[in-house]
BAROMAR-585450 format. One line per 3 residues: number of its first residue (from 1); for each residue x, z, y of N, C-alpha, C. Coordinates in steps of 0.1 Angstrom, whole numbers, plus 5000, padded with zeros to 4 digits. Each point is the difference from the previous one (the first is absolute). Layout:
! residues N
NUM = X:Z:Y:X:Z:Y:X:Z:Y  ...
END
This chain:
! residues 403
1 = 6315:1827:7116:4999:4995:5014:4994:5015:5008  5010:5000:5011:4998:5012:5008:4992:4994:5011  4990:5009:5004:4991:4997:5013:5007:4999:5012
4 = 4996:4992:5010:5006:4999:5012:4996:5013:5009  5009:5000:5012:4997:5012:5007:4991:4994:5011  4987:5006:5003:4992:4995:5010:4997:5008:5011
7 = 4995:4993:5011:4995:5006:5012:4985:4999:5000  4994:5009:5005:4985:5000:5003:4996:4986:5006  4989:4996:4995:4994:4987:5007:4986:4996:4993
10 = 4993:4993:5004:4986:4996:4995:5004:4982:4992  5004:5006:4988:5003:4986:4993:4989:4991:4995  4986:5005:5003:4989:4991:4998:4999:4993:5010
13 = 5001:5004:5013:4997:4992:5012:5014:4993:5004  5011:5005:4998:5010:4994:5006:5012:4996:4991  4999:5001:4987:5006:4996:4991:5014:5008:4996
16 = 5011:4995:4997:5012:5005:4996:5010:4993:5007  5010:5009:5006:5011:4995:5006:5013:5007:4994  5007:4989:4997:5012:5005:4992:5013:4995:5010
19 = 5006:5012:5005:5011:4996:5010:5014:5004:4996  5009:4996:5007:5012:5007:4998:5007:4995:4985  4998:4986:4996:5003:4996:4988:5005:4986:5002
22 = 5007:4996:4989:5008:4986:5000:4991:4991:4993  4992:4991:5009:4989:4992:4994:5006:4986:4998  4999:4997:4985:5005:4986:4996:4987:4991:5004
25 = 5002:4992:5006:4992:4988:5003:5008:4986:4998  4992:4991:5000:5005:4988:4997:5010:4994:5009  5001:5006:5014:5009:4996:5012:5012:5008:4996
28 = 5001:5011:4992:5011:5009:5001:4994:5015:4999  5011:5009:5001:4998:5016:5000:4997:5002:5014  4991:5008:5002:4994:5007:5014:5006:5013:4997
31 = 5014:5005:5005:5004:5013:4999:4992:5009:5009  4996:5012:4998:4992:5008:5005:4985:4996:5006  4995:4990:4992:4990:4993:5002:4986:5009:4997
34 = 4988:4993:5002:4988:5006:4998:4991:4988:4996  4991:5006:4990:4988:4992:4994:4988:5008:4999  4990:4993:5007:4986:5006:5001:4991:4992:4989
37 = 4993:5010:4991:4991:4996:4989:4985:5005:5007  4992:4989:4999:4985:5003:5005:4991:4991:4993  4989:5006:4994:4990:4994:4993:5004:4988:4991
40 = 5010:5008:4992:5007:4992:4987:5008:4988:5003  5004:4998:5015:5010:4990:5003:5012:5008:5008  5008:4992:5001:5012:5002:5007:4996:4994:5017
43 = 4998:5011:5007:4994:4999:5014:5010:4993:5008  5012:5006:5000:5010:4996:5008:5015:5006:4997  5008:4996:5003:5016:5002:4995:5008:4997:5010
46 = 5012:5009:5002:5009:5000:5012:5012:5007:4997  5011:4997:5008:5011:5005:5002:4999:5014:5008  5012:5007:5000:5000:5012:5010:4996:4997:5012
49 = 5003:4990:5007:4997:4995:5015:4988:4996:5003  4993:4997:4989:4986:4993:5001:4990:5009:5004  4990:4999:5008:4989:5011:5006:4990:5000:4987
52 = 4997:5012:4999:4989:5001:4991:4985:4999:5004  4993:4991:4994:4986:4998:5002:4993:5014:5007  4992:4999:5009:4993:5012:5004:4992:5005:4991
55 = 4991:4992:4991:4994:5004:4991:5006:5008:4987  5013:4999:5000:5009:5007:4990:5001:5017:5004  4996:5002:5011:5003:5013:5005:4994:5012:4990
58 = 4987:4993:4995:4993:5010:4992:5005:4997:4987  5009:4994:4995:5002:4998:4986:5007:5012:4993  4997:5000:4987:5009:5013:4994:5013:4993:5000
61 = 5011:5011:5003:5014:4994:5002:5007:5006:4990  5010:4991:4992:5009:5005:4991:5012:4996:5005  5010:5010:4997:5015:4996:5005:5006:4996:4989
64 = 5005:4989:5002:5009:4992:4989:5014:5008:4995  5005:5006:5011:5012:5008:4997:5012:4990:4998  4997:4989:5007:5012:4988:5000:5000:4994:4985
67 = 4989:5003:4991:4999:4992:4987:4998:4988:5002  4993:4994:4990:4998:4983:4998:4983:4999:4999  4995:4991:5008:4988:4995:4998:5000:4987:4993
70 = 4993:4997:4988:5001:4989:4993:4983:4994:4998  4999:4989:4997:4989:4995:4995:4998:5004:4986  4988:5002:4997:4997:5003:4987:5005:4991:4988
73 = 5002:5005:4989:5006:4993:4990:4987:4989:4995  5005:4989:4994:4988:4992:4991:5008:4998:4989  4992:5004:4987:5007:4998:4987:4989:4990:4994
76 = 5007:4989:4997:4994:4988:4994:4999:5000:4985  5007:5012:4995:5001:4999:4985:5000:5015:4994  4988:5007:4998:4997:5013:4996:4990:5000:4989
79 = 5002:5006:4990:4990:5002:4988:4993:5014:5003  5006:5010:5005:4995:5011:4998:5006:5012:5008  4997:5013:4995:5005:5010:5004:4992:5013:5000
82 = 5005:5013:5000:4993:5013:4999:4990:4999:4986  5005:4995:4990:4994:4997:4988:4988:4990:4998  5000:4992:5010:4991:4990:4998:5005:4986:5000
85 = 4992:4992:4993:5007:4985:5002:4986:4991:5004  5002:4990:5008:4991:4991:5005:4994:4993:4989  5004:4999:4987:4992:4994:4989:4991:5011:4996
88 = 4998:5013:5004:4993:5009:4995:4986:4998:5001  4993:5000:4990:4983:4997:5001:4995:5011:5006  5001:5003:5014:4993:5009:5006:4989:4997:5011
91 = 4988:4998:4993:4990:4996:5010:4999:5008:5014  5003:5013:5001:5000:5007:5010:5008:4996:5011  5009:4994:4995:5015:4994:5009:5007:5012:5005
94 = 4998:5012:4994:5007:5012:5004:5014:4997:4997  5004:4993:4988:5013:4997:4998:5008:4992:5010  4993:4990:5004:5008:4992:5012:5000:5009:5013
97 = 4992:5009:5002:5002:5009:5012:5012:5009:4998  5001:5006:4987:5010:5008:4998:5015:4993:5001  5001:4990:4997:5011:4988:5001:5003:5000:5013
100 = 4989:4996:5009:5003:4996:5014:5004:5012:5008  4994:5012:4996:5004:5012:5005:5015:5005:4999  5006:5000:4988:5012:5002:4993:5012:4990:5009
103 = 4994:4989:5000:5012:4990:5007:5001:5003:5016  4986:5003:5004:5000:5000:5015:5008:5012:5003  5003:5012:4992:5007:5010:5004:5015:4998:5000
106 = 5004:4987:4993:5014:4997:5000:5002:4986:5009  4990:5000:5009:5003:4989:5011:4995:4985:4998  4992:4998:4988:4994:4988:4999:4985:5002:5007
109 = 4997:4990:5008:4991:4998:5008:4989:4989:4995  5005:4989:4993:4994:4989:4994:5007:4996:4987  4992:4997:4989:5005:4997:4990:4989:4990:4990
112 = 5008:4993:4992:4992:4990:4992:4998:5007:4988  4986:5003:4994:4998:5003:4988:5006:4992:4988  5009:5004:4992:5005:4990:4989:4996:5003:4988
115 = 4997:4987:4995:4997:5000:4985:5010:5001:4989  4996:5001:4990:5010:4998:4988:4993:4988:4991  5007:4994:4992:4995:4991:4988:4992:5004:4994
118 = 4987:4998:4998:4988:5003:4995:4989:4990:4996  4988:5003:4993:4992:4989:4999:4993:4998:5013  4994:4986:4999:4993:4995:5013:4988:5011:5003
121 = 4995:5005:4991:4989:5010:5005:5005:5012:5006  5013:5006:4993:5005:5011:5009:5006:4996:5013  5006:4987:5003:5004:4998:5011:4989:4998:5010
124 = 4989:4994:4996:4990:4999:5009:4993:5013:5004  5000:5008:4992:4994:5016:5002:5008:5007:5012  5015:4997:4997:5009:5006:5010:5000:4993:5013
127 = 4998:4987:5000:4998:4994:5014:4988:5005:5007  4990:5002:4990:4986:5004:5005:4999:5012:5006  5008:5011:4995:5002:5014:5005:5005:5001:5013
130 = 5013:4992:4998:5010:4996:5013:4989:4997:5013  4993:4989:4997:4991:4993:5010:4990:5012:5007  4995:5007:4989:4990:5009:5006:5006:5012:5008
133 = 5013:5002:4997:5006:5010:5005:5004:4997:5016  5005:4987:5001:5004:4995:5011:4987:5000:5012  4988:4997:4992:4989:5000:5011:4996:5014:5006
136 = 5008:5011:4994:4995:5013:5004:5008:5003:5012  4999:5013:5001:5009:5007:5012:5016:5001:5000  5005:5001:4989:5015:4999:4995:5006:5012:5009
139 = 5001:5011:4998:5004:5010:5010:5017:5001:4998  5006:4995:4990:5012:5004:4999:5007:4985:5000  5011:4996:4992:5007:4987:5001:4987:4989:4998
142 = 5001:4989:5008:4991:4991:4999:5003:4988:4989  4990:4999:4991:5002:4991:4987:4997:4986:5009  5010:4991:5000:4998:4988:5005:4997:4989:4995
145 = 5000:5002:4986:4997:4989:4990:5005:5005:4986  5000:4987:4992:5002:5003:4987:5012:4989:4996  5010:5007:4994:5012:4994:4993:4997:4997:4985
148 = 4998:4989:4997:4999:4998:4984:5015:4996:4993  5005:5010:4994:5013:5001:4992:4997:4995:4985  5000:4986:5000:4996:4997:4986:4989:4994:5001
151 = 4990:4996:4988:5007:5001:4986:5007:4987:4997  5003:4991:5009:5004:4986:4997:5018:5002:5004  5005:5007:4989:5014:5002:5001:5007:4997:4987
154 = 5014:5002:5001:5008:4996:4987:5001:5013:4991  4999:4995:4987:4997:5011:4990:5019:5004:4999  5009:4990:5001:5011:5006:5002:5005:5010:5009
157 = 4996:4999:5011:5002:5008:5012:4987:5011:5003  4992:5003:4990:4989:5009:5002:5002:5012:5007  5012:5005:4997:5004:5015:5007:4988:5009:4992
160 = 4994:5009:5011:4989:5007:4998:4985:4995:4998  4999:4987:5000:4986:4992:4999:4995:5000:4985  4988:5001:4996:4995:5000:4988:4998:4987:4995
163 = 5008:4997:4988:5002:4986:4995:4986:4994:4993  4992:5012:4997:4988:4995:4994:4992:4991:5010  5003:5001:5013:4989:4993:5010:5009:4988:5008
166 = 5013:4998:4995:5007:4990:5008:4995:4984:4994  5000:4991:5011:4993:4988:4996:5004:4992:5012  4998:4986:4999:5002:4989:5009:4992:5001:5013
169 = 5003:4996:5010:4989:5000:5012:4986:4995:4997  4990:5007:5003:4984:4995:4998:4997:4997:5018  4997:4988:5002:4994:4997:5014:4986:5004:5003
172 = 4993:5002:4989:4986:5004:5000:4999:5013:5004  5010:5009:4993:4999:5013:5003:5003:5002:5015  5011:4992:5006:5003:5003:5015:4988:4996:5009
175 = 4993:4988:4997:4992:4996:5008:4986:5008:5000  4999:5006:4989:4988:5009:4999:5003:5016:5008  5012:5003:4998:5007:5013:5008:4998:4995:5015
178 = 5003:4991:5005:5001:4995:5012:4986:4999:5006  4993:4993:4995:4985:5000:5006:4994:5013:5000  5000:5008:4989:4995:5012:4999:5004:5009:5007
181 = 5013:5000:5004:5005:5012:5008:5009:4994:5011  4994:4993:5011:5007:4994:5010:5008:5006:5006  5012:4999:5002:5011:5006:5009:5006:5010:4994
184 = 4994:5004:4988:5008:5013:4991:5013:4998:4996  5000:4989:4992:5013:4995:4994:5009:4998:5010  5012:5004:5001:5010:5000:5011:5012:4991:4992
187 = 5005:5003:4989:5012:4997:4993:4997:5002:4984  5007:4990:4993:5000:4998:4987:5012:4997:4995  5005:5008:4990:5015:4998:4992:4996:4990:4987
190 = 5007:4992:4999:4999:4990:4987:5015:4995:4998  5002:4995:4986:5012:4996:4997:4997:4981:5003  5009:4996:5009:4996:4984:5005:5007:4991:4989
193 = 5003:5005:4988:5004:4988:4991:4990:5001:4992  4990:5007:4998:4988:4999:4992:4993:4986:5000  4993:4996:4990:4993:4988:5002:4988:5003:5008
196 = 4997:4989:5011:4990:5000:5010:5005:5011:5010  5011:5004:5003:5003:5012:5009:5002:4992:5012  5005:4988:5001:5003:4996:5012:4982:4995:5010
199 = 4993:4996:4992:4988:4998:5005:4994:5012:5003  5001:5011:4993:4994:5012:5003:5007:5007:5013  5014:4997:5001:5006:5006:5013:4994:4991:5010
202 = 4996:4987:5000:4996:4994:5010:4986:5003:5005  4992:5003:4989:4985:5005:5001:5001:5015:5007  5010:5009:4995:5001:5012:5009:5004:4996:5015
205 = 5007:4993:5003:5003:4998:5014:4985:4995:5007  4993:4992:4994:4991:4994:5006:4987:5011:5003  5000:5010:4991:4992:5014:5003:5007:5010:5011
208 = 5011:4995:5006:5006:5010:5008:5007:5012:4993  5002:5000:4985:5005:5007:4993:5015:4999:4999  5012:5009:5002:5012:4999:4999:5004:4998:4986
211 = 5008:4988:4997:5003:4998:4985:5014:5005:4997  5000:5008:4992:5015:5009:4997:5005:4999:4987  5013:4997:4998:5008:5000:4988:5003:5013:4996
214 = 5000:5000:4984:5003:5016:4995:4995:5000:4987  5009:5007:4992:4998:5000:4985:5004:4986:4995  5010:4995:5004:4999:4985:4998:5013:4996:4994
217 = 5000:4988:4990:5014:4994:4995:5003:4988:5007  4994:4997:5011:5003:4989:5008:5015:4999:5004  5002:4986:4999:5014:4995:5004:5000:4997:5015
220 = 5012:5001:5005:5003:4997:5016:4991:4988:5003  5000:4989:4993:4991:4986:5004:4986:5004:5000  4994:5006:4989:4986:5006:4999:4995:5009:5012
223 = 5009:5008:5005:4995:5008:5012:5000:4991:5012  5010:4988:5001:4999:4992:5012:4989:4995:4999  4997:4994:4989:4987:4990:4998:4989:5007:5002
226 = 4999:5014:4996:4989:5009:5004:4999:5001:5014  5012:5001:5009:4998:5005:5015:4995:4986:5006  5003:4990:4995:4995:4985:5004:4983:5000:5001
229 = 4996:5009:4989:4986:4999:4998:4993:5010:5007  5007:5011:5006:4995:5012:5009:5006:5012:4995  5008:5002:4991:5006:5014:4996:5007:5005:5013
232 = 4996:5013:5002:5007:5007:5012:5002:5013:5000  5003:5006:4988:5004:5013:4997:5005:5004:4985  5010:5009:5001:5004:5003:4987:4999:5015:4998
235 = 4993:5004:4988:4997:5013:4998:5013:5007:4995  5002:5012:5003:5012:5010:4996:5012:4992:4997  5007:4994:5008:5009:4991:4999:5013:5007:4992
238 = 5004:4992:4992:5011:5003:4989:4995:5006:4989  4988:5005:4998:4992:5006:4990:4991:4990:4994  5001:5000:4987:4989:4991:4991:5001:4985:5005
241 = 5013:4997:5000:5003:4985:5005:5011:4995:4995  5003:4986:4997:5011:4993:4997:5012:5005:5012  5011:5004:4996:5011:5007:5008:5007:4989:5005
244 = 5010:5002:5011:5010:4991:5004:5013:4998:4993  5002:4988:4999:5012:4996:4992:5004:4986:5007  5016:5001:5001:5004:4990:5009:4998:4985:4996
247 = 4996:4998:4987:4997:4988:4995:4985:4999:4998  4992:5010:5000:4988:4999:4996:4994:5011:5010  4995:4995:5013:4999:5011:5010:4985:5005:4996
250 = 4990:4998:4995:4989:5005:4993:4990:5004:5011  4991:5008:4998:4989:5004:5010:5006:5008:5010  5011:5008:4998:5007:5008:5011:5005:4992:5008
253 = 5008:4989:4996:5008:4992:5010:4991:4989:5009  4987:5000:4995:4992:4993:5007:4992:5008:5009  5000:5011:4998:4992:5010:5009:5009:5002:5010
256 = 5015:5003:4997:5009:5001:5011:5003:4991:5011  4997:4988:4996:5003:4987:5007:4991:4992:5007  4986:5005:4994:4990:4989:5005:4993:5008:5013
259 = 5001:4996:5011:4995:5008:5012:4985:5000:4999  4992:4993:4994:4986:5000:4999:4996:5013:4995  5009:5006:4990:4995:5012:4992:5006:5012:5004
262 = 4988:5011:5002:5005:5014:5004:5000:5007:4986  5010:5011:5001:5004:5007:4988:4997:5013:5000  4993:5004:4993:4997:5016:4995:5014:5006:4997
265 = 4999:5015:4999:5011:5005:4996:4996:5015:4997  5003:5004:4988:4997:5016:4998:5010:5007:5001  5002:5006:5012:5013:5007:5006:4999:5015:4997
268 = 5003:5004:4987:5000:5014:4994:5011:5005:4995  5010:4990:4997:5013:5004:4994:5001:4998:4988  4988:4997:4992:4997:4998:4986:5000:4986:4998
271 = 4990:4993:5007:4996:4985:4996:5012:4991:5003  5007:5001:5011:5007:4991:5006:5012:5008:5003  5012:4997:4999:5014:5005:5006:4998:4998:5014
274 = 5005:5008:5010:5002:5001:5015:5006:4988:5003  5011:4994:4994:5008:4991:5000:4993:4985:5001  4990:4999:4990:4994:4990:4995:4991:5000:5012
277 = 4992:5012:5007:4992:4997:5012:5005:4996:5011  5014:5003:5003:5010:4996:5008:4999:4985:5000  5003:4994:4989:5003:4986:5001:4986:4992:5000
280 = 4988:5008:4996:4987:4993:5003:4998:5000:5016  5001:5009:5005:4998:5002:5017:5009:4990:5004  5012:4999:5001:5010:4989:5003:4994:4987:4999
283 = 4997:4999:4987:4996:4984:4996:4986:4999:5008  4991:5006:4999:4986:4999:5006:4998:5002:5015  5009:5009:5004:4998:5004:5016:4991:5012:5001
286 = 5000:5009:5010:4990:5010:4999:4986:4996:5001  4997:4989:5004:4986:4994:5002:4992:4996:4986  5007:4999:4991:4995:4995:4986:5003:5011:4988
289 = 5001:5011:5003:5002:5010:4989:4989:5011:5005  4992:5004:4988:4989:5009:5001:5001:5009:4990  5001:5012:5003:5000:5015:4994:4987:5000:4992
292 = 5001:5006:4987:4987:5004:4995:5003:5010:4990  4989:5008:4997:5005:5012:4989:4997:4994:4986  4989:4992:4997:4997:4997:4987:4996:5017:4993
295 = 4994:5006:5008:4999:5013:4993:4988:5002:4991  5000:5008:4989:4991:4999:4992:4991:5014:5000  4992:5002:4993:4993:5013:5000:5009:5013:4999
298 = 5011:5002:4996:5008:5010:4999:5007:5003:5010  5000:4992:5010:5006:5003:5015:4994:5013:5005  5008:5007:5004:4995:5013:5003:4996:5010:4989
301 = 5004:4997:4989:4995:5009:4989:5013:5005:4993  4998:5011:4991:5014:5008:4993:5002:4990:4990  5016:5003:4995:5004:4991:4988:4991:5004:4988
304 = 5001:4990:4991:4993:5004:4986:4995:4987:4995  4992:5003:4990:4992:4988:4993:4987:5001:5003  4992:4992:4995:4983:4998:5005:4998:4991:5010
307 = 5010:4993:5006:4996:4989:5011:4999:4987:4992  4993:4992:5005:4998:4986:4994:5002:4989:5013  5003:4988:4998:5001:4989:5007:4994:4987:4994
310 = 4988:4997:5003:4995:4987:4992:4994:5005:4987  4999:5010:4997:4998:5005:4987:5011:5003:4993  5011:4998:5002:5013:5005:4992:5007:5012:5003
313 = 5002:5008:4992:5006:5013:5003:5014:5002:5008  5000:5009:5009:5009:5000:5008:5007:5014:5001  5012:5003:5002:5008:5012:4999:5006:5002:5013
316 = 4999:5010:5006:5005:5004:5016:5011:5007:4997  5014:4997:5004:5012:5010:4999:5007:4999:5011  5001:5011:5006:5010:5000:5014:4991:4989:5009
319 = 4988:5000:5002:4994:4992:5007:5001:4984:4998  5005:4997:4989:5002:4987:4995:4990:4996:4988  4991:4989:5001:4991:4999:4993:5004:4987:4991
322 = 4997:5002:4987:5005:4989:4991:4988:5003:4987  5000:4986:4996:4990:4999:4986:5007:5009:4989  4991:5006:4992:5004:5008:4991:5004:4992:4989
325 = 4995:4988:4997:5004:4992:4990:5007:4989:5008  5016:5001:4996:5010:4989:5005:5006:5004:5012  4994:5009:5011:5009:5005:5009:5000:4992:5011
328 = 4993:4989:5004:4998:4993:5009:4995:5007:5014  5006:4999:5010:4997:5005:5014:4986:4998:5001  4991:5009:5002:4985:4998:5003:4995:5005:5015
331 = 5003:4990:5007:4997:5003:5013:5008:5011:5007  4994:5007:5010:5010:5008:5003:4990:5015:5006  5009:5010:5007:4993:5011:5006:5006:4999:5013
334 = 5003:4989:5006:5006:5000:5013:4988:5001:5010  5003:5004:5011:4991:4999:5014:5008:4992:5009  4992:4995:5010:5005:4992:5008:5011:5005:5011
337 = 4998:5014:5003:5011:5007:5008:5012:5002:4993  5000:5002:4985:5011:4999:4993:5007:4988:5000  4992:4990:4996:5006:4984:5003:5007:4997:5014
340 = 4995:5004:5010:5005:5000:5013:5014:5007:5004  4999:5013:4993:5012:5009:5003:5011:4994:4991  4998:4994:4988:5009:4993:4991:5007:4990:5006
343 = 4992:4992:5007:5006:4988:5007:5008:5004:5011  4997:5012:5008:5008:5003:5011:5011:5007:4996  4999:5010:4989:5012:5006:4995:5010:4997:4989
346 = 4993:4991:4993:5008:4997:4987:5005:4984:5003  4990:4992:5005:5004:4985:5003:5006:4998:5011  4998:5009:5010:5007:4998:5016:4993:4991:5006
349 = 4986:4999:5000:4991:4993:5008:4996:5007:5014  5001:4994:5010:4997:5009:5012:4984:5002:5003  4997:5010:5007:4987:5005:4997:4990:4989:5004
352 = 4999:4995:5012:4991:4989:5005:4999:4990:4988  5009:4996:4994:5001:4991:4991:4992:5003:4985  5004:5012:4996:4993:5007:4990:4986:5002:5003
355 = 4996:5004:5012:4986:4999:5004:4993:4989:4998  5005:4987:5004:4995:4988:4999:4998:4995:4986  5011:5005:4992:4996:4998:4983:4989:5007:4994
358 = 4998:5012:5006:4989:5007:4996:4986:4999:5007  5000:4992:5010:4987:5002:5009:4996:4984:5003  5011:4994:5009:4997:4987:5007:5000:4989:4991
361 = 5009:5000:4992:5002:4990:4992:4988:4998:4989  4996:5012:4992:4990:4997:4991:4987:4998:5010  4997:5005:5011:4989:4997:5007:5000:4986:5004
364 = 5011:4993:5004:5000:4987:5003:4998:4993:4986  5005:5003:4990:4997:4991:4986:4986:5000:4999  4994:5011:5001:4983:5000:5000:4992:4994:5009
367 = 5006:4996:5011:4993:4995:5012:4991:5008:5006  5009:5015:5001:4991:5012:5007:5010:5004:5012  5009:4992:5004:5010:5003:5010:4994:5004:5012
370 = 4988:4993:5002:4994:5000:5013:4993:5014:5001  4997:5009:4989:4992:5011:4998:5007:5011:5001  5012:4999:4990:5009:5011:4996:5014:4997:4999
373 = 5011:5009:4997:5011:4995:4994:5013:5002:5011  4992:5003:5014:5012:5003:5012:4993:5007:5009  5007:5007:5009:4997:5009:5011:4997:4991:5013
376 = 4987:4996:5000:4997:4992:5013:4985:5002:5005  4999:5001:5012:4987:5004:5005:4990:4992:4995  4990:5005:4998:4987:4995:4993:4999:4997:4986
379 = 5011:5003:4993:5003:4998:4987:4992:5015:4993  4999:5000:4988:4992:5011:4993:5010:5012:5001  4996:5013:5005:5007:5011:4999:5005:5006:4986
382 = 5009:4993:4995:5009:5001:4989:5013:5004:5002  5001:5014:5001:5013:5004:5005:5005:5012:4992  5015:4999:5001:5006:5010:4990:5012:5008:5012
385 = 4998:5012:5000:5010:5007:5006:5010:5007:4992  5014:4996:4999:5010:5008:4993:5009:5008:5010  5007:5008:4994:5012:5009:5006:5014:4994:5001
388 = 5008:5003:5004:5012:4994:5000:5007:4997:4985  4995:5009:4990:5005:5000:4987:4991:4990:4992  4992:4993:5008:4991:4990:4994:4989:5008:4989
391 = 4998:5012:5003:4987:5005:4993:4988:4999:5009  4989:4998:4991:4986:4997:5006:4996:5012:5007  4998:5000:5015:4991:5012:5004:4985:4996:5001
394 = 4996:4990:5003:4988:4996:5001:4997:4985:4997  4988:5000:4995:4995:4983:4996:4987:4999:5006  5000:4991:5009:4985:4995:5002:4994:4986:4994
397 = 4989:5001:4993:4995:4987:4995:4986:4995:5007  5000:4990:5007:4990:4998:5009:4996:5008:5011  5009:5010:5004:4998:5009:5008:4998:5014:4997
400 = 4999:5000:4986:4995:5013:4994:5014:5007:4995  5002:5012:5007:5012:5007:4993:4997:5006:4985  5010:4995:4992:5001:5003:4985:5003:5014:4995
403 = 4993:5009:4997:5002:5013:4998:4998:5005:4984
END
């Protein structure tokens, strides 16, 4: 990430003005537009003919050089990065900070700390650490809440989830977590075909937590029945779920055709072929596709052994993480800017639509679209500046320039 060219100005009192950029807004692209960041908010935004507010005269001015200004990315499925995992028992919270700092450098301004299948005690400890971090200053990417991936998933489609802790849904666990950490749990992945899963999905929804299908052996009919009870999300679509067959459409068929369900996809060129992502985006429409990294601790780290995911040994080869035993894909080393570029360059999605998949759609799924996910006045100053080659020049998270 190369730093932006600046002109002198009082950034503390006047904020930051990004000018001469293609500003991606919900209403369209403002060519040669400007955006003014002040006091952690987007103070104002306009096209080339719109007058600047007089108070912006003292702002630190950055020339966008005709590049792109996008809303910061929101990653609802990320396990770690820079050698750390959200499941690490790090009471100092330094591991969480390292993850947030790493992903902020790659365009993520908001994320869900994502668990792995583990014991009740380990999951509670992870939620507790995330909750304490959320109560602090959060100078890098904002931890917006917790995504519990498991432990109520299918053994058949466990992927890189630890089978020792997989089991049926436990309503008392959920009720305890929701009461003890109100508002922290945002999303949970489970297999809807498991005994008790439909009641659990309904309870998730009653707590304001997004119920998600993943690591599942569910039939088409079981996914539709789950959506009737509140299922609204599919985790890493195509991966670790029953595939589409013309006489047995499976989980994938239900996800593709049920408009109630938003669909994650790991757009790294390894987990899903770009043609399958085209099928997904054409079936769901741009408003229901959500880009995620599913990044593990090895993201940003060199190839080799010595990595783990949920206590299972992982080998990183040419940037691809696989379980040492069996060779299953073990999360990814993807970043959100990498996913965004893949969608534009390989899948053929236009920049505003790819931006929505990486920012607006996930923010809306979490009910946070009034705060972040798009470039609009009075929203949080989560902003990316890219050059014409879609390389990051600068990232602001809550108005703070990430360096």
